KOLZA-267304 format. One record per residue (C-alpha): x, y, z. Coordinates in steps of 0.001 Angstrom, whole numbers, padded with zeros to 6 digits, always signed. Layout:
residues N
XYZ/...
This chain:
residues 74
+131106+110555+082884/+133408+107864+081535/+133425+106859+077873/+131832+103424+078472/+129068+105019+080569/+128487+107675+077893/+128212+105006+075182/+125799+102947+077259/+123712+106031+078105/+123507+107099+074452/+122601+103629+073185/+119965+103089+075895/+118370+106475+075213/+118174+105727+071505/+116631+102297+072176/+113937+103773+074426/+113031+106553+071991/+112997+104065+069096/+110273+102037+070821/+107980+105042+071320/+105066+105768+068974/+104832+109427+070080/+105664+111891+067269/+107491+114188+069711/+109718+111302+070764/+110448+110512+067114/+111491+114129+066513/+113673+114033+069632/+115191+110722+068506/+116053+112218+065122/+117784+115174+066797/+119592+112939+069294/+120877+110612+066586/+122160+113521+064491/+123842+114948+067598/+125522+111637+068457/+126639+111090+064849/+128242+114544+064703/+129722+114370+068201/+131341+110968+067778/+132672+111934+064330/+134300+115013+065863/+135758+112884+068654/+137159+110470+066079/+135098+107516+067294/+134156+105937+063967/+132571+102846+065541/+129990+104815+067502/+129330+107388+064785/+128742+104513+062331/+126483+102742+064859/+124273+105824+065297/+124297+106562+061564/+123104+103012+060798/+120422+103349+063473/+119328+106688+061982/+119160+105279+058454/+117363+102121+059566/+114784+104054+061586/+114096+107092+059439/+114649+105759+055933/+112161+102995+056780/+109621+105627+057890/+110154+107664+054709/+109687+104572+052522/+106456+103757+054393/+105143+107281+053782/+105863+107040+050045/+104691+103436+049643/+102268+102643+052487/+101602+098971+053014/+098140+097852+052002/+096151+097251+055189/+093776+094670+053660/
C-alpha cells in the first residue's frame, strides 16, 4: 500500500468510526487513533501524528467533559 493510500485509508476509517454511536466502535476508534498516533510518530510523519492526536483529543476530551459536566436536557 502506498503512503497516500494508507493516509486516505486511515483518515476514512477514523471518520466512519467517529460518526458511530456504538460503544464498541468508540472503543475501537480510541485504539485505532492511539495506534495511528504512535505509528506515524515512529515513522517520523509529524503531520499525520498531529492530525490523529488532534482528532483523538477533540473526540475523547469532549466525551470526558460531557461525562463530568452533562448538558442540562431541559
